[in-house]
C-alpha positions in Angstrom: 99.3 67.9 -44.4 100.3 69.7 -47.6 101.8 67.5 -50.3 103.7 69.1 -53.3 102.3 68.0 -56.7 105.8 67.0 -58.0 106.0 64.3 -55.4 102.8 62.6 -56.7 103.7 62.3 -60.4 101.8 62.7 -63.5 99.1 60.1 -62.8 98.1 61.8 -59.6 97.8 65.2 -61.1 95.4 63.8 -63.7 93.4 62.1 -61.0 93.0 65.4 -59.1 91.8 67.1 -62.2 89.3 64.4 -63.0 88.0 63.5 -59.5 88.7 66.5 -57.4 91.1 66.8 -54.5 88.7 65.4 -51.9 88.1 62.2 -53.9 91.8 61.9 -54.6 92.8 62.1 -50.9 90.3 59.3 -50.1 91.7 57.1 -52.9 95.3 57.7 -51.9 94.9 57.0 -48.2 92.8 54.0 -49.1 95.9 52.7 -51.0 98.3 52.9 -48.1 99.5 49.4 -47.3 102.5 47.2 -46.4 103.6 49.2 -43.3 107.2 48.4 -42.3 109.1 49.6 -39.3 112.9 49.2 -38.4 115.1 51.0 -35.9 112.4 53.5 -35.0 111.2 54.5 -38.5 107.8 53.4 -39.9 107.5 53.0 -43.7 104.3 52.6 -45.7 103.2 52.6 -49.3 101.4 55.8 -50.4 100.6 55.3 -54.1 101.7 53.4 -57.2 101.7 54.1 -60.9 103.2 52.4 -63.9 106.4 54.5 -63.6 106.6 55.6 -60.0 106.2 54.5 -56.4 105.4 56.9 -53.5 106.1 56.0 -49.9 105.4 57.6 -46.5 107.5 57.5 -43.4 107.5 58.7 -39.8 109.8 61.5 -38.6 113.1 60.4 -36.9 114.6 62.8 -34.3 117.9 64.2 -35.5 117.4 63.3 -39.1 118.5 66.1 -41.6 117.5 64.2 -44.7 115.8 61.0 -46.0 117.1 58.8 -48.8 114.5 56.7 -50.8 115.8 53.8 -53.0 113.9 51.6 -55.4 115.7 48.3 -56.3 114.2 45.8 -58.9 113.7 42.5 -57.1 115.7 39.6 -58.5 117.1 41.8 -61.4 120.6 43.1 -62.1 119.3 46.4 -63.2 120.5 49.4 -61.1 118.5 51.0 -58.3 116.9 54.4 -58.5 117.2 57.1 -55.8 115.5 60.2 -54.5 116.8 62.5 -51.7 114.5 64.6 -49.5 115.1 67.2 -46.8 114.5 66.6 -43.1 111.0 68.2 -43.2 109.7 65.7 -45.9 107.7 62.6 -44.8 106.5 61.6 -48.3 108.5 60.9 -51.3 108.5 59.3 -54.8 110.9 57.4 -57.0 110.2 57.9 -60.7 111.3 56.4 -64.0 110.5 52.9 -62.9 109.4 50.0 -65.1 105.7 48.9 -65.4 104.6 45.7 -63.8 107.8 45.2 -61.9 108.4 44.3 -58.2 110.6 46.9 -56.4 112.2 46.9 -52.9 111.5 50.3 -51.5 114.1 51.4 -48.8 114.1 54.7 -46.7 117.2 55.8 -44.7 117.1 58.6 -42.1 120.5 60.5 -42.3 121.9 63.1 -39.9 124.2 66.0 -40.6 127.3 63.7 -40.5 125.8 61.4 -43.1 125.3 58.7 -40.5 122.2 56.5 -41.0 120.0 56.9 -37.9 117.3 54.5 -39.0 116.3 52.3 -42.0 113.1 50.5 -43.3 112.0 48.8 -46.5 108.9 47.3 -48.2 108.1 45.5 -51.5 105.7 46.9 -54.0 104.6 46.0 -57.6 104.2 48.9 -60.1 101.1 49.2 -62.2 100.9 47.7 -65.7 101.7 49.9 -68.8 99.1 52.3 -70.3 96.8 50.6 -72.9 95.7 52.4 -76.1 92.1 52.6 -77.5 91.8 51.4 -81.1 88.1 52.0 -81.6 85.0 53.4 -79.7 81.5 53.1 -81.2 77.8 52.9 -80.2 75.2 50.4 -81.5 72.6 51.0 -78.7 71.3 54.2 -77.4 72.4 53.3 -73.8 75.9 51.9 -74.3 79.3 52.5 -76.0 81.7 49.7 -76.9 85.5 50.3 -76.6 88.2 48.2 -78.3 91.8 48.5 -76.9 95.2 46.5 -76.9 96.0 44.1 -74.2 98.8 45.1 -71.7 101.2 42.6 -70.1 100.6 41.9 -66.4 97.1 43.5 -66.4 94.5 41.5 -64.5 91.6 43.7 -65.6 90.9 47.1 -67.2 88.9 50.1 -66.2 86.8 52.0 -68.8 86.3 55.6 -67.9 83.4 57.6 -69.5 82.8 61.3 -69.1 80.3 63.8 -70.5 80.3 67.5 -69.5 76.9 68.0 -71.2 75.3 65.2 -69.3 77.3 65.9 -66.1 78.3 62.2 -66.2 81.3 60.3 -64.9 81.7 56.5 -64.6 84.3 53.8 -64.4 83.5 50.2 -65.6 85.8 47.3 -64.9 86.2 44.7 -67.7 88.4 41.6 -68.0 89.5 42.1 -71.7 88.8 44.0 -74.9 86.2 44.9 -76.1 84.4 46.4 -73.2 81.1 48.1 -72.9 80.0 51.1 -70.9 76.3 50.9 -69.9 73.6 53.2 -68.6 74.3 56.0 -71.0 71.9 58.5 -72.4 70.7 58.4 -76.0 72.3 60.6 -78.6 75.0 62.0 -76.2 78.8 62.4 -76.8 81.1 60.8 -74.3 85.0 61.1 -73.7 86.4 57.5 -73.2 89.7 56.3 -71.8 91.0 53.0 -70.5 93.4 52.0 -67.6 95.1 48.7 -66.9 95.0 47.2 -63.4 97.1 44.6 -61.4 97.6 43.9 -57.7 99.9 46.9 -57.4 97.4 49.4 -58.7 96.1 51.0 -61.9 98.0 52.6 -64.8 97.5 56.2 -66.0 94.5 56.7 -68.4 95.0 56.1 -72.1 94.7 58.9 -74.6 90.9 59.7 -74.7 88.6 59.1 -77.6 85.1 60.5 -78.3 82.0 58.4 -79.2 78.3 59.3 -79.5 75.3 57.1 -78.6 72.6 56.5 -81.2 69.0 57.6 -81.0 66.5 55.8 -78.9 63.8 53.6 -80.5 60.3 55.1 -80.9 57.8 53.5 -78.5 55.2 52.2 -81.0 51.7 51.6 -79.7 49.5 49.5 -82.1 45.7 49.3 -82.2 43.3 47.7 -84.7 40.0 49.6 -84.9 38.6 47.3 -87.6 39.3 43.8 -89.1 41.2 45.5 -92.1 43.1 48.3 -90.4 46.0 48.7 -87.9 46.9 52.1 -86.5 50.4 52.9 -85.0 51.3 56.0 -82.9 54.3 57.0 -80.8 55.9 59.9 -79.0 58.5 62.0 -80.7 62.2 60.9 -80.4 64.5 63.8 -79.6 66.9 64.6 -82.5 65.1 62.2 -84.9 65.0 63.4 -88.5 62.5 60.7 -89.7 61.1 57.3 -88.8 61.3 54.0 -90.7 58.6 51.3 -90.3 58.8 47.7 -91.8 55.4 45.9 -91.8 55.4 42.1 -92.1 52.4 39.7 -92.1 52.8 36.7 -89.9 53.6 33.6 -92.0 54.6 35.7 -95.0 58.0 36.9 -96.4 56.4 40.1 -97.7 57.8 43.2 -96.1 56.5 46.8 -96.6 58.8 49.7 -95.8 57.2 53.0 -94.8 59.2 56.2 -94.0 57.5 59.1 -92.3 58.1 62.2 -90.3 54.7 62.0 -88.6 54.0 60.4 -85.2 51.2 58.1 -86.3 50.3 56.0 -89.4 47.2 54.0 -90.6 47.8 50.7 -92.4 44.7 49.7 -94.4 43.7 46.7 -96.6 44.7 44.1 -94.1 43.3 40.6 -93.6 40.8 39.9 -90.7 42.1 37.8 -87.8 45.8 38.1 -89.0 48.9 39.2 -87.0 51.1 41.9 -88.4 54.5 42.8 -86.9 56.1 46.3 -87.3 59.8 47.1 -86.8 60.5 50.8 -86.2 63.7 53.0 -86.1 64.4 56.6 -85.6 67.1 58.1 -88.0 69.2 61.2 -87.2 70.3 63.9 -89.7 73.3 61.8 -90.6 71.0 59.0 -91.6 72.3 56.8 -88.8 69.6 54.5 -87.4 68.9 54.3 -83.7 67.6 51.5 -81.6 64.9 49.4 -83.2 61.7 48.1 -81.7 59.3 45.5 -82.9 55.5 45.3 -82.0 52.9 42.9 -83.2 49.1 43.4 -83.6 46.3 41.1 -84.7 43.2 42.4 -86.5 39.7 41.5 -85.3 38.4 38.2 -86.7 35.6 37.9 -89.4 32.0 37.2 -88.3 31.2 33.5 -87.8 28.2 31.6 -89.3 25.6 29.7 -87.1 24.9 26.2 -88.4 22.4 24.7 -85.9 20.5 25.5 -82.6 19.2 22.6 -80.4 17.7 22.3 -76.9 19.7 20.1 -74.5 18.3 18.1 -71.7 20.6 19.2 -68.9 19.7 20.9 -65.6 19.3 23.7 -66.2 18.3 23.4 -69.8 20.1 25.4 -72.4 20.2 26.2 -76.1 23.2 24.6 -77.9 24.5 26.9 -80.7 26.8 25.3 -83.3 28.9 27.5 -85.6 31.9 27.5 -87.9 35.3 28.7 -86.5 37.0 31.7 -88.1 40.6 32.8 -88.5 42.3 34.6 -85.6 39.5 34.1 -83.1 40.5 33.4 -79.5 37.0 32.9 -78.2 33.3 33.2 -79.2 30.4 34.9 -77.4 26.8 33.9 -78.0 24.1 36.4 -77.3 20.3 36.0 -77.1 17.7 38.7 -77.5 16.5 37.8 -73.9 19.9 38.9 -72.5 21.5 35.5 -71.9 25.0 34.9 -73.2 27.7 32.2 -73.4 31.4 32.0 -74.1 33.4 29.2 -75.9 36.8 28.6 -77.5 35.4 25.8 -79.7 32.6 25.6 -82.3 29.8 25.1 -79.8 28.2 27.4 -77.1 25.3 26.8 -74.7 23.0 29.6 -73.8 21.7 28.9 -70.3 19.3 29.0 -68.5 16.6 28.9 -71.1 13.1 30.3 -70.1 9.9 28.9 -71.4 7.7 30.5 -74.0 10.3 32.7 -75.6 10.9 33.8 -79.3 14.7 34.3 -79.2 17.0 36.0 -81.7 20.5 34.5 -81.4 23.9 35.7 -82.7 27.6 34.7 -82.4 30.5 37.1 -82.2 34.2 36.1 -82.6 36.7 37.9 -80.3 40.5 38.1 -80.1 42.9 40.5 -78.3 42.2 43.2 -80.9 38.4 43.2 -80.2 35.2 41.6 -81.4 34.1 40.8 -84.9 30.8 41.9 -86.4 27.9 39.7 -85.0 26.8 36.7 -87.1 23.5 36.7 -89.0 20.7 36.3 -86.3 18.8 33.0 -86.1 15.2 32.8 -84.6 14.4 30.0 -82.1 11.1 29.4 -80.2 11.5 27.7 -76.8 9.3 25.1 -75.1 6.0 26.5 -73.7 5.6 27.5 -70.1 3.7 25.5 -67.6 0.0 26.3 -67.2 -0.6 28.4 -64.1 -3.6 29.1 -61.8 -5.1 25.6 -61.7 -8.5 25.2 -60.0 -11.3 22.7 -59.6 -15.0 23.4 -59.8 -17.4 20.9 -58.4 -20.8 21.9 -59.7 -22.6 18.8 -58.2 -21.1 16.3 -55.7 -19.0 13.7 -57.6 -18.6 15.8 -60.9 -15.4 17.9 -61.0 -13.8 20.1 -63.7 -10.1 20.9 -63.7 -9.4 24.3 -65.4 -6.2 26.4 -66.0 -5.0 29.6 -67.7 -3.9 29.5 -71.3 -0.2 29.9 -72.3 1.6 31.1 -75.5 3.4 29.1 -78.1 1.4 25.9 -77.3 -0.1 23.2 -79.6 -2.0 21.0 -77.0 -2.3 20.2 -73.3 -2.2 17.0 -71.3 -3.7 16.8 -67.8 -2.8 14.1 -65.2 -5.3 13.4 -62.4 -4.3 11.0 -59.7 -6.3 9.9 -56.7 -4.7 9.2 -53.3 -5.6 5.5 -53.6 -3.5 5.2 -56.8 -6.2 5.6 -59.4 -5.1 7.8 -62.3 -6.9 9.6 -65.2 -5.3 11.2 -68.3 -6.9 14.0 -70.4 -5.5 15.2 -73.8 -7.1 18.4 -75.1 -6.5 21.7 -77.0 -8.9 23.4 -74.6 -8.1 24.8 -71.1 -10.3 22.4 -69.0 -10.9 18.7 -68.3 -13.8 17.0 -66.5 -13.5 13.9 -64.2 -15.5 11.9 -61.6 -14.6 12.8 -58.0 -15.7 10.9 -54.9 -16.3 12.1 -51.4 -13.5 11.7 -48.9 -10.6 11.4 -51.4 -7.7 13.7 -52.3 -6.8 14.3 -56.0 -3.3 15.5 -57.3 -3.5 17.3 -60.6 -1.0 18.9 -62.9 -1.1 20.1 -66.6 1.7 20.1 -69.3 1.8 22.2 -72.5 3.5 20.9 -75.7 5.0 22.4 -78.9 7.7 21.4 -81.4 10.5 22.3 -78.9 9.1 19.9 -76.3 7.0 19.9 -73.2 6.7 22.5 -70.6 8.5 22.0 -67.3 6.6 20.6 -64.3 4.2 23.2 -63.1 1.8 23.7 -60.3 0.5 20.5 -58.6 -3.0 21.1 -57.4 -4.3 19.1 -54.4 -8.1 18.9 -54.3 -9.9 17.1 -51.5 -13.6 16.4 -51.5 -15.7 17.0 -48.4 -15.0 14.3 -45.7 -17.9 12.5 -44.0 -19.1 13.2 -40.5 -17.4 11.3 -37.7 -19.2 8.7 -35.6 -19.0 7.6 -32.0 -18.4 11.1 -30.7 -17.6 11.0 -27.0 -17.6 14.1 -24.7 -16.1 13.9 -21.1 -15.3 16.5 -18.4 -11.6 16.3 -17.7 -11.5 19.5 -15.5 -14.1 21.9 -14.3 -13.8 24.1 -17.4 -12.3 21.7 -19.9 -14.2 19.1 -22.1 -12.4 16.3 -24.0 -14.0 15.2 -27.2 -12.9 12.0 -29.0 -14.2 10.4 -32.2 -13.2 7.9 -34.9 -11.1 9.3 -37.8 -12.8 9.7 -41.2 -11.3 9.5 -44.7 -10.3 12.7 -46.3 -10.2 14.8 -43.2 -7.0 16.9 -42.8 -8.2 18.8 -39.7 -11.1 18.6 -37.4 -12.9 21.8 -36.2 -14.7 21.3 -32.9 -17.3 23.9 -32.0 -18.9 24.3 -28.6 -21.9 26.7 -28.5 -23.0 27.9 -25.0 -25.4 30.6 -23.8 -23.8 33.3 -25.9 -20.3 32.3 -26.8 -18.6 30.1 -29.4 -15.5 28.1 -28.7 -13.4 26.6 -31.5 -10.7 23.9 -31.5 -8.8 22.9 -34.6 -6.6 19.8 -34.6 -5.4 17.1 -37.0 -6.0 14.3 -34.4 -9.4 12.7 -33.6 -9.3 14.3 -30.1 -9.9 17.8 -28.9 -9.8 19.5 -25.5 -12.0 22.6 -25.2 -10.7 24.6 -22.4 -11.5 27.9 -20.7 -15.2 27.2 -21.1 -17.9 29.0 -19.1 -18.6 27.2 -15.9 -22.1 25.8 -15.0 -23.1 26.1 -18.7 -24.6 23.5 -21.1 -22.8 23.4 -24.4 -23.9 22.0 -27.8 -20.8 20.4 -29.4 -20.3 19.6 -33.1 -17.2 18.0 -34.7 -16.8 19.2 -38.3 -14.1 17.3 -40.4 -12.3 19.7 -42.7 -10.1 19.5 -45.8 -8.6 22.1 -48.2 -12.1 22.2 -49.8 -13.7 23.4 -46.5 -15.5 22.0 -43.5 -18.5 19.7 -43.4 -21.0 21.7 -41.3 -23.9 19.2 -41.5 -22.8 16.9 -38.7 -25.1 16.3 -35.6 -24.4 17.9 -32.2 -23.9 16.5 -28.7 -24.7 18.4 -25.4 -22.6 18.5 -22.3 -22.7 20.6 -19.1 -19.5 22.0 -17.5 -18.7 21.9 -13.8 -20.0 24.6 -11.4 -18.3 27.9 -11.1 -15.6 28.5 -8.6 -16.9 29.8 -5.2 -15.4 33.0 -3.7 -15.0 33.1 0.1 -16.4 36.4 1.3 -16.1 36.0 5.0 -14.6 33.8 7.8 -15.9 34.6 11.3 -14.6 32.9 14.4 -17.7 32.6 16.6 -15.7 31.3 19.6 -12.2 29.8 19.9 -13.4 26.4 18.5 -16.3 27.4 16.1 -15.9 29.1 12.7 -18.5 30.3 10.2 -17.4 30.3 6.5 -19.4 32.4 3.9 -19.1 32.4 0.1 -20.6 33.8 -3.1 -21.4 31.8 -6.3 -24.0 31.8 -9.1 -24.3 28.1 -9.7 -27.6 26.3 -10.1 -28.4 23.3 -7.9 -24.9 23.1 -6.4 -23.8 21.6 -3.1 -21.0 23.5 -1.4 -18.3 21.9 0.9 -16.1 24.1 3.1 -12.8 22.5 4.1 -10.4 23.6 6.8 -7.1 21.8 6.1 -4.2 21.5 8.5 -1.2 19.1 8.9 -3.1 16.6 11.0 -6.2 16.4 8.9 -9.3 18.4 7.8 -12.6 19.8 9.2 -15.5 20.3 6.9 -19.1 21.5 6.6 -21.6 21.3 3.7 -24.5 23.5 2.6 -26.6 24.3 -0.5 -26.7 27.9 0.6 -23.9 30.5 1.0 -22.4 29.6 4.4 -21.8 26.8 6.9 -20.2 26.4 10.4 -17.2 24.2 11.4 -17.0 23.2 15.1 -14.6 21.5 17.5 -11.5 23.2 16.1 -8.2 22.7 17.9 -6.4 25.7 19.4 -3.1 27.0 18.1 -3.6 25.7 14.6 -3.3 27.3 11.1 -5.9 26.2 8.6 -6.2 26.7 4.8 -9.9 27.4 4.2 -11.4 26.6 0.7 -14.9 26.0 -0.7 -15.8 23.5 -3.6 -19.1 23.5 -5.5 -20.5 20.1 -6.9 -23.3 19.2 -9.3 -24.0 16.1 -11.4 -21.6 17.4 -14.0 -18.7 17.4 -11.6 -16.8 19.6 -9.1 -15.7 23.2 -9.5 -12.2 24.5 -8.9 -11.6 25.1 -5.2 -12.0 28.6 -4.2 -8.9 30.7 -3.5 -7.5 29.6 -0.2 -7.9 31.9 2.8 -5.7 31.3 5.9 -7.3 30.9 9.3 -5.5 30.7 12.6 -7.1 29.7 16.0 -5.9 31.3 19.2 -2.8 29.7 20.7 -3.1 27.0 23.4 -2.1 27.5 27.0 0.9 25.7 28.4 0.0 22.5 30.1 2.6 22.9 32.9 3.6 26.1 34.7 6.1 26.5 37.6 7.2 29.5 39.7 10.5 29.1 41.7 11.9 31.7 44.0 15.6 32.2 43.2 16.4 35.1 45.6 14.4 37.1 48.1 13.4 39.5 45.3 13.6 37.3 42.1 11.7 34.3 40.8 12.3 31.9 37.9 9.1 31.1 35.9 9.1 28.1 33.6 6.4 26.4 31.5 5.8 23.8 28.8 5.7 24.9 25.1 2.2 26.0 23.9 0.9 25.1 20.4 0.7 28.1 18.2 2.5 30.4 20.7 5.1 32.9 19.5 5.3 35.4 22.5 4.7 34.7 26.2 3.8 37.6 28.6 3.8 36.4 32.3 2.3 38.6 35.1 2.5 38.2 38.9 -0.1 40.5 40.6 -0.4 41.4 44.3 -1.7 44.4 46.3 1.9 45.2 47.1 3.1 45.4 43.5 3.2 43.6 40.2 5.9 41.8 38.1 5.9 41.1 34.4 8.2 39.6 31.8 7.8 39.1 28.0 9.8 36.4 26.2 9.9 34.1 23.1 11.3 31.2 25.2 9.6 29.0 27.8 11.2 30.6 30.9 12.0 34.0 32.3 13.4 35.6 35.4 11.2 38.1 37.2 12.6 40.6 39.7 11.0 43.1 42.1 9.3 40.3 44.1 8.1 41.3 47.6 8.9 38.7 50.2 6.1 37.3 52.3 3.5 38.2 49.6 0.7 36.2 47.8 0.6 36.7 44.0 -1.9 35.9 41.3 -0.2 34.2 38.3 -1.5 34.8 34.7 -0.1 34.4 31.2 -1.0 36.2 27.9 0.1 34.2 24.8 0.4 35.7 21.3 0.7 33.9 18.0 3.0 35.1 15.2 0.0 36.8 13.6 -1.2 38.5 16.8 -3.9 36.0 17.9 -4.1 36.1 21.7 -5.0 33.7 24.6 -5.2 34.5 28.3 -4.2 31.7 30.7 -4.7 31.8 34.5 -2.8 29.6 37.0 -2.8 28.9 40.8 -1.4 31.6 43.1 2.2 32.0 44.2 3.3 33.1 47.7 6.8 34.5 48.1 9.0 33.3 51.1 9.3 35.1 54.5 11.7 38.0 54.3 15.3 37.3 55.4 16.4 38.9 58.7 18.8 41.8 58.7 21.4 43.3 61.1 22.6 39.9 62.2 25.1 40.2 65.0 27.1 38.1 67.5 27.5 39.0 71.2 29.7 37.4 73.8 27.8 36.3 76.9 29.0 34.8 80.1 30.0 31.2 80.5 31.4 30.9 76.9 27.9 31.6 75.4 27.6 33.4 72.0 24.2 35.1 71.3 23.0 35.5 67.7 20.8 38.5 67.3 18.8 39.8 64.3 15.9 42.1 63.2 12.9 40.6 61.3 9.8 42.0 59.7 7.3 39.5 61.1 7.0 38.0 64.6 5.1 34.8 63.4 8.0 33.3 61.4 10.3 30.6 62.6 14.0 31.2 62.1 17.2 29.1 62.4 20.7 30.4 62.9 23.8 28.5 61.6 27.5 29.2 62.5 30.0 27.5 60.3 33.6 27.4 61.5 36.7 25.8 60.2 36.6 23.1 62.9 33.0 23.0 64.2 29.5 24.1 63.1 26.7 25.3 65.5 22.9 25.7 65.1 20.4 27.4 67.4 16.7 28.1 67.2 15.0 31.0 69.0 11.9 30.7 71.0 8.6 31.6 69.3 8.4 35.3 68.6 12.1 35.9 69.7 14.7 37.4 67.5 17.8 35.8 69.1 19.2 32.5 70.2 22.3 31.3 72.1 25.1 29.0 71.3 26.9 27.5 74.3 30.4 26.0 74.6 31.5 27.5 71.2 35.1 26.9 70.3 37.1 30.2 70.4 40.0 31.1 68.2 38.0 30.6 64.9 36.3 32.6 62.2 32.5 31.8 61.8 30.2 32.4 58.9 26.8 33.3 60.4 23.5 32.7 58.5 20.0 33.4 59.9 17.1 32.2 57.6 13.4 31.7 58.1 11.8 28.2 57.7 9.3 27.7 54.8 7.2 24.6 55.0 9.9 23.1 57.3 12.7 23.9 54.8 15.4 26.5 55.4 15.6 29.3 52.8 19.0 29.2 51.2 19.3 32.7 49.8 19.7 34.8 52.9 23.0 36.7 53.3 25.9 35.6 55.4 28.2 37.5 57.8 31.6 36.6 59.1 32.7 37.0 62.7 36.1 36.3 64.5 35.8 34.7 68.0 39.1 35.1 69.9 40.2 33.3 73.0 41.0 34.8 76.4 42.8 31.9 78.0 40.4 29.0 77.8 37.4 31.2 77.6 35.7 33.2 74.7 37.4 36.5 74.2 36.4 39.3 71.8 33.9 38.9 69.0 34.9 40.9 65.9 32.8 41.5 62.7 34.8 40.6 59.6 32.3 41.6 56.9 29.7 40.0 54.6 30.2 37.0 52.4 28.4 36.3 49.2 26.5 33.1 48.8 28.4 30.1 47.5 
């Protein structure tokens, strides 16, 4: 929407020039408020100044013009009017009073001057325009503005602009004077002020110009010596010269120094004293800029050492006393040995202190400017060091001499010699050795101190010296295992450790222990040893003690062969290099053992049980003891035969063989042998079914038994005869007089057979004459189905596994009719 400038008034044209059109539009639309609507027209405030109010309305159909009226609220003063054409939607009423409430009314009028719609709102005009009375700068970053107060103004806005600095800002203040901040040093600004109330802001006042002063020089002080301070700074732009005022702390004396340089040197100052410097930069108009004040202390004067003593603390230290000097914050003590200390008082401790030193000590005072010159050095000699490398010489038994290495800065030595029973000797000498009486079997504790004016040396090496202990008595040697001897004895005084030596044919075995007992293990078997117990101390071992002899047990035999001469006799052979040994061979099993003895290299064990696993070992024995058993060799005898054995015929061609469990057996192989054929079965259990049996045949029964390791036994049992063969082609024939004939074929004519007919009502049995293959059943009941079985007799008992046939016997009147074959039937 395009808005003519004459509608906005003077204040708005100035705002557009200073802020730009885009900023102005944002401000104006941000000020739209108090929307009113009546009879179809919507009215809202657009902008307000001290002398005008601009409103905005909505277009009304048919309106040819709009009339805007401003009436002072509650005042008899007349209203002000403005008339606008039908295409205008924004309009202003000018020549109003500042800080006054007006009722703004807009009427939409048609061509006949009739009012189509009307709306009104209330608005307060801005306060009157203030006037700047004075604008000045006291700081390089601000300008202060003084102006008159305006009635109705709640606050004021200070506007600052600078084209050279490309700067624009507005600062709100509550009253005069007001200050504009964040400005640049030595820069000219155009300043104006506007009054503000709830209605809006006034037009800017007439502008005034003001220039900020110079920035302060950034002084950087240093003090290179206790009588000099140096100042330097970076150049301040537009500065003509610099003014420095130097003041000593605690003094009213002020020294002014003007310079165009960027550094100055201030001499002839007091040590340890603080000086403050105020600095300004002046422009060509002799106007001072910002001021800055910096303070700098000079280094302190050197202190004076009054006394050095050695304290008794842990660790020890040298206490250095000195006088305090002006301006010192702290003091640092330094020794020529490199140790140092720090203090804020008049005393400093150098720690730790080493022995035997000739030290040069100084004290330096320090403050923030730096250190003073070191004090005059003082020499101090510390206490002597402890004598080192103590040793004892015993030229003859009972006469000992304690000796030590010499140390520096010493006046005399004192040696302390204490025996372990509490007896003590003292030796004071200027030499480096002392003699004393030493007895056998005692331990002596010795140390040596060195002395000078500073005191005694610290505790040094404590030397333990033990004289030779005496030989032990009541030495006892016993054999606790074939290759281990245990030696015991009574403890002796002065012995710290006992060395037991066992000397055999060509080897030496040693045992070191602090207890009066020793076990010599891994000795050579079947060997005589000479055993000596030597008590030892730090001095050494007493090697003059008597020896005891003891023989070890025989060597362990090695089984070379085990031969089973028969199932119940075994020969055991071994190898060994023992002298005069008796050997015992043992065969161990769960139920007991079997042994044999010999002085040679073999023996025989008899009456061994079958099916048994033995652990075979050999032990050698002499008067010294028994050897370790030889490594065990397993031996297994052949498995036993079953005590019971039964063969039962299940069918004509199959038998069931059962037997009792056999000791040592793992696998059973059963064989039935005959001229007409053989049968065999192999099993891990105690029974098996054997097929392919020939009926009417005599068999030889045998069993082969294998153990889990493959040992074998062959067992033979009584013979077995299979049953007579069952007949075949069994048939029924109808005969006269209600007789049924049973007919069959058989393989042998010497067997006796029996025929059975089983019906649902009656059963019948017939037996043939000797050598015949048929028999007759008379008076059989007709009209029934019969199961027919013909079986041979074995030992008077009927064989039960012969096959059955079914026949149907019909009736013809009261007589037997037709006989019909119905098929076979399996055994029940």
